[in-house]
matplotlib code that plots the C-alpha trace (Angstrom):
import matplotlib.pyplot as plt

x = [76.9, 75.9, 73.7, 70.8, 71.5, 69.2, 68.5, 67.3, 69.1, 71.0, 70.8, 72.9, 70.7, 72.2, 70.4, 72.2, 70.8, 70.8, 69.1, 65.6, 66.0, 64.0, 66.7, 65.5, 61.9, 63.2, 65.6, 62.7, 60.6, 63.5, 63.9, 60.1, 60.4, 63.4, 61.6, 58.5, 60.8, 61.9, 65.3, 66.7, 68.5, 72.1, 73.0, 72.6, 74.8, 73.9, 75.7, 75.3, 76.1, 75.4, 74.8, 75.1, 78.5, 78.1, 80.0, 79.0, 76.3, 77.9, 81.5, 84.8, 85.2, 81.6, 81.8, 84.9, 83.0, 80.0, 82.3, 83.9, 80.5, 79.2, 82.0, 81.8, 78.0, 78.3, 75.7, 75.1, 73.0, 73.2, 70.1, 70.3, 67.2, 67.9, 67.5, 70.7, 71.7, 72.8, 76.4, 76.3, 74.8, 77.5, 80.3, 78.9, 78.6, 82.2, 83.4, 81.2, 81.5, 77.8, 74.4, 73.2, 69.5, 68.0, 64.7, 62.8, 64.0, 63.2, 59.6, 59.2, 60.5, 57.8, 55.1, 56.3, 56.1, 52.6, 50.9, 48.3, 46.0, 47.0, 46.4, 48.6, 51.4, 51.3, 51.4, 54.4, 56.2, 55.6, 57.1, 60.1, 60.7, 60.6, 62.9, 65.3, 65.3, 66.8, 69.7, 70.8, 73.5, 74.9, 74.9, 76.1, 79.5, 77.9, 75.4, 78.2, 80.1, 76.9, 76.3, 79.9, 81.0, 81.1, 78.4, 77.7, 80.8, 80.5, 80.0, 78.3, 76.2, 74.6, 73.4, 72.4, 70.2, 68.7, 67.8, 66.3, 64.2, 63.0, 62.0, 60.2, 58.2, 57.2, 56.2, 54.0, 52.3, 51.6, 50.4, 47.9, 46.6, 46.3, 44.4, 41.9, 41.7, 41.2, 38.3, 36.7, 37.0, 35.6, 32.6, 32.0, 32.3, 29.6, 27.4, 27.6, 26.9, 23.8, 22.7, 23.2, 25.8, 28.1, 31.7, 34.0, 37.7, 40.0, 43.4, 46.3, 49.9, 50.8, 49.9, 47.7, 44.8, 42.8, 42.0, 41.0, 38.7, 37.4, 36.5, 34.9, 32.7, 31.7, 32.0, 34.5, 37.5, 40.2, 43.7, 44.6, 48.2, 50.7, 53.1, 53.7, 51.7, 49.6, 46.9, 47.8, 44.6, 41.6, 38.6, 35.0, 32.2, 28.9, 28.6, 25.1, 24.4, 20.9, 19.2, 21.9, 22.3, 23.8, 27.5, 30.3, 33.7, 37.0, 40.2, 43.2, 47.0, 48.8, 51.1, 54.5, 57.0, 59.2, 56.9, 58.6, 57.0, 57.0, 55.0, 52.4, 52.1, 51.8, 49.0, 47.1, 44.2, 43.9, 44.3, 41.6, 39.1, 40.4, 40.4, 36.8, 35.4, 32.7, 34.6, 38.0, 38.4, 42.1, 43.0, 45.8, 47.8, 47.1, 49.8, 52.6, 55.4, 55.9, 52.1, 52.4, 55.1, 52.8, 49.9, 52.0, 53.2, 49.7, 48.5, 51.5, 50.4, 46.8, 47.9, 49.9, 47.0, 44.5, 42.6, 43.5, 40.1, 38.0, 36.2, 37.9, 37.3, 40.3, 40.0, 42.5, 42.7, 44.3, 43.1, 43.3, 47.0, 47.4, 45.6, 42.8, 39.0, 36.9, 34.8, 34.3, 35.7, 33.8, 34.7, 33.2, 30.3, 29.4, 30.7, 32.5, 36.2, 37.7, 36.7, 38.8, 38.3, 39.9, 39.2, 40.5, 38.1, 35.3, 35.3, 34.3, 33.2, 29.5, 30.4, 32.1, 28.9, 26.9, 29.4, 28.7, 25.0, 25.4, 27.4, 25.1, 21.6, 18.9, 16.7, 19.1, 19.9, 23.0, 25.1, 28.6, 31.2, 32.8, 36.2, 37.7, 38.1, 41.6, 43.0, 46.2, 47.3, 47.1, 50.5, 52.4]
y = [148.2, 144.5, 143.4, 141.0, 137.8, 137.2, 133.6, 134.5, 135.0, 132.2, 133.0, 132.0, 132.2, 133.3, 132.4, 133.3, 132.3, 135.3, 133.3, 132.9, 129.2, 127.3, 127.9, 125.2, 126.6, 130.1, 128.9, 127.1, 130.2, 132.3, 129.7, 130.1, 133.8, 133.6, 131.3, 133.5, 136.4, 134.3, 133.2, 129.7, 128.6, 127.9, 127.1, 128.0, 129.3, 129.0, 130.1, 131.5, 135.0, 136.6, 140.0, 141.4, 142.8, 146.6, 146.6, 143.4, 141.9, 138.4, 139.1, 138.8, 135.0, 134.3, 136.8, 135.0, 131.7, 133.2, 134.6, 131.2, 129.4, 132.1, 131.6, 127.8, 127.8, 130.4, 132.5, 136.1, 137.2, 136.7, 137.0, 137.7, 136.7, 139.7, 143.5, 145.1, 148.8, 150.7, 150.5, 146.8, 146.1, 148.3, 146.6, 143.1, 143.9, 145.0, 141.9, 139.4, 141.1, 140.6, 142.0, 141.6, 141.7, 141.7, 140.2, 143.5, 144.3, 140.7, 141.0, 144.4, 142.9, 140.1, 142.7, 144.7, 141.5, 140.6, 144.1, 144.2, 147.1, 150.8, 151.1, 148.1, 149.4, 152.8, 151.2, 149.0, 152.0, 154.1, 151.4, 151.0, 154.7, 155.0, 152.0, 153.5, 156.9, 155.2, 153.9, 157.0, 158.1, 154.6, 153.5, 156.8, 155.6, 152.7, 155.1, 157.5, 154.8, 154.0, 157.6, 158.7, 159.9, 163.0, 165.4, 163.5, 164.3, 166.6, 166.8, 163.7, 165.7, 167.7, 164.5, 163.1, 166.0, 165.9, 162.2, 163.0, 165.8, 163.7, 160.8, 163.2, 164.7, 161.3, 160.2, 163.3, 162.5, 158.9, 159.7, 162.1, 159.5, 156.9, 159.4, 159.5, 155.7, 155.8, 158.3, 156.1, 153.1, 155.0, 156.0, 152.4, 151.3, 153.9, 152.7, 149.1, 150.2, 152.1, 149.0, 146.9, 144.7, 142.7, 142.6, 139.7, 139.9, 137.0, 137.5, 135.2, 134.2, 134.2, 130.9, 129.8, 129.2, 132.5, 132.8, 129.1, 129.6, 132.8, 131.0, 128.2, 130.5, 132.9, 131.0, 133.5, 132.7, 134.7, 133.6, 130.8, 129.7, 127.7, 130.6, 133.5, 136.7, 135.5, 138.0, 141.7, 143.5, 143.2, 141.4, 141.7, 139.2, 138.5, 135.1, 133.5, 132.2, 131.0, 132.6, 135.2, 138.9, 140.0, 139.2, 140.5, 138.8, 140.4, 138.6, 140.6, 140.5, 137.8, 138.6, 137.3, 137.6, 140.7, 142.3, 145.7, 148.5, 150.7, 148.1, 148.0, 151.8, 151.9, 149.2, 150.9, 151.9, 148.3, 146.8, 149.2, 146.5, 144.3, 147.1, 148.1, 144.6, 143.2, 139.9, 138.5, 135.0, 134.3, 131.6, 129.3, 126.6, 123.8, 121.7, 124.3, 123.1, 126.7, 127.3, 129.1, 131.5, 132.3, 133.0, 135.4, 137.2, 137.8, 139.0, 141.5, 143.0, 143.1, 145.1, 147.5, 148.3, 148.7, 145.5, 143.6, 144.5, 143.2, 139.9, 136.9, 133.2, 131.1, 128.9, 126.0, 125.3, 122.3, 120.0, 117.1, 117.7, 118.1, 114.8, 116.3, 116.1, 119.0, 120.5, 123.5, 124.6, 126.6, 128.7, 128.0, 130.2, 128.2, 130.7, 129.4, 130.4, 128.1, 126.0, 123.1, 122.9, 122.2, 124.9, 122.5, 119.6, 121.6, 119.7, 121.9, 124.8, 124.1, 124.4, 127.7, 129.0, 127.9, 129.8, 133.0, 132.4, 132.0, 135.2, 137.3, 135.8, 137.3, 139.8, 141.0, 144.7, 145.7, 147.4, 148.7, 150.0, 153.5, 152.5, 155.4, 154.9, 153.9, 155.9, 156.0, 158.9, 157.0, 155.9, 157.0]
z = [121.3, 121.4, 118.5, 118.9, 116.9, 113.9, 115.0, 118.5, 121.8, 123.5, 127.2, 130.2, 133.3, 136.7, 140.0, 143.2, 146.6, 148.9, 151.7, 150.1, 149.2, 146.6, 144.0, 141.6, 141.5, 141.0, 138.2, 136.5, 136.6, 135.2, 132.4, 131.6, 131.5, 129.2, 126.9, 126.9, 125.8, 122.8, 124.1, 124.2, 127.4, 126.8, 130.4, 134.0, 136.8, 140.5, 143.7, 147.2, 148.5, 151.8, 150.1, 146.6, 145.5, 145.0, 141.7, 140.0, 142.2, 141.9, 143.0, 141.1, 141.3, 140.2, 137.4, 136.1, 136.3, 134.4, 131.7, 131.1, 131.0, 128.6, 126.2, 126.3, 125.9, 123.1, 124.8, 123.6, 126.6, 130.4, 132.5, 136.2, 138.3, 140.4, 140.3, 139.0, 139.3, 136.2, 137.5, 138.1, 134.6, 133.0, 134.9, 134.1, 130.4, 130.3, 132.1, 130.3, 126.9, 126.1, 126.9, 130.5, 131.5, 135.0, 136.1, 135.8, 132.3, 131.2, 132.5, 130.8, 127.6, 127.7, 128.4, 125.4, 123.3, 124.5, 124.5, 121.7, 122.5, 122.3, 126.0, 126.8, 124.6, 126.4, 129.8, 128.9, 127.3, 130.5, 132.7, 130.3, 130.3, 134.1, 134.3, 131.8, 133.6, 136.8, 134.7, 132.7, 135.2, 136.0, 132.4, 130.8, 129.8, 127.9, 126.2, 125.3, 123.4, 121.4, 120.5, 119.8, 116.4, 114.2, 115.1, 118.4, 120.4, 123.3, 127.0, 128.3, 130.8, 128.0, 126.3, 129.6, 130.4, 126.9, 127.4, 130.7, 129.2, 126.3, 128.6, 131.0, 128.0, 126.8, 130.3, 130.7, 127.4, 128.2, 131.7, 130.2, 127.8, 130.6, 132.7, 129.9, 130.0, 133.8, 133.4, 130.8, 133.1, 136.0, 133.9, 132.9, 136.5, 137.6, 134.8, 136.0, 139.6, 138.5, 136.6, 139.7, 138.0, 140.2, 139.1, 139.7, 138.9, 138.2, 139.8, 140.3, 139.5, 135.8, 134.0, 136.9, 134.4, 134.7, 131.0, 130.7, 133.7, 132.2, 129.0, 130.9, 132.9, 130.2, 126.9, 125.6, 123.5, 125.3, 124.6, 127.0, 126.4, 128.5, 128.7, 131.1, 130.7, 127.9, 128.9, 129.3, 128.3, 130.6, 129.1, 130.5, 129.8, 131.4, 133.1, 133.4, 136.9, 137.6, 140.6, 140.9, 140.2, 136.9, 137.1, 134.9, 135.1, 134.2, 133.2, 134.3, 133.9, 135.8, 138.7, 139.5, 142.3, 142.2, 139.7, 138.8, 140.7, 137.6, 135.8, 138.6, 138.6, 134.8, 134.8, 137.7, 135.5, 134.3, 137.8, 139.0, 137.7, 140.6, 143.2, 142.5, 142.1, 144.4, 144.6, 143.6, 142.4, 143.3, 140.8, 142.2, 140.4, 142.9, 141.3, 141.6, 143.9, 145.2, 145.5, 148.8, 147.5, 144.5, 146.8, 148.8, 145.7, 144.5, 147.9, 148.0, 144.6, 145.8, 148.8, 146.6, 144.3, 147.1, 146.5, 149.7, 151.4, 148.5, 149.4, 147.9, 147.1, 146.3, 143.3, 143.5, 139.7, 138.1, 140.8, 138.4, 138.0, 141.8, 142.4, 144.5, 144.1, 143.0, 145.8, 148.0, 151.3, 153.9, 157.0, 160.5, 159.6, 156.5, 153.9, 150.9, 151.0, 148.4, 145.4, 144.0, 140.3, 136.9, 134.3, 131.6, 132.3, 133.8, 137.1, 140.0, 137.7, 138.5, 142.2, 141.4, 139.8, 142.8, 145.0, 142.9, 143.2, 147.0, 147.2, 145.0, 145.4, 143.2, 145.0, 147.6, 147.8, 145.9, 148.6, 147.7, 150.0, 149.8, 148.5, 146.5, 142.8, 141.7, 138.8, 136.7, 138.9, 142.2, 143.5, 140.4]

ax = plt.figure().add_subplot(projection="3d")
ax.plot(x, y, z, "-o")
ax.set_aspect("equal")
plt.show()
């Protein structure tokens, strides 16, 4: 069993181009993820492959290269920016003689680090358990070495079935707790509907500036940090917009490319705030070099949680860093489709408030569609 060093992990990052391109951008994001998880980057390895190797993902020659670089960099952890099967992870750990983590496990680790509320911790644990359950068979030899000893020797299958049963029991318990959370959220949503309160959800790629914009619009003091997944727990606040209906804004968890499916399923009750909103403000980092890829990643998650049909205004945040002027963009019918703003300086935020007033003018009938409520049970 590999021990976590007391001084923090030194991580070697592996980014292999399987035809997607933008290796530098992906490697930079992986480095930001590793740093957010508390690791220091000891080095990087890049390469190209037409397809993953079934046994080690990277192939024999590349694994030997990674092993040599790991030893020379004195790294105690190797992080692959790719999904690894249980068998691939086990084989890599044997060949590299250190812990190996894939992208999904890294993101889950960050979520576990950030979770503050009881609900958030349950959601992260559920995702981790489901992720672990898929690896019990492939990683069994590795687990058996950890658990071996007097009183623990015996048929591996027996212990494997025990682990499966314990995981299944814990998953059922957490699902029941989260169903209670979903019922509470549904009740709160119906209360807001009866009170004719408009709901606006902030969505976007992680670190796009959602929490900073939330604070700017509502006067709240939600955590706004320059790090990935700073916000996990949904926060709701009323925003005062003259000549508009009552509006409540929710700040939600950020999205990222290749977000683990188990994580999306576990956070379904939280993400229901977006699926049931009257309007989405899709916050985009206008200065990001891979802005279009980030937009596509967010749209993919919105599709998965059933929020793709919710009306949307894009907010191109950080326009000051992008070198563009604050302002609004309209479609041929004159409807506002996008706002260029800077949540940090406040430029363009008045125009965003005007856009909300234009979308929800005071005195108009409050008409909602018939979208079904999204619960923690949906899609799980």
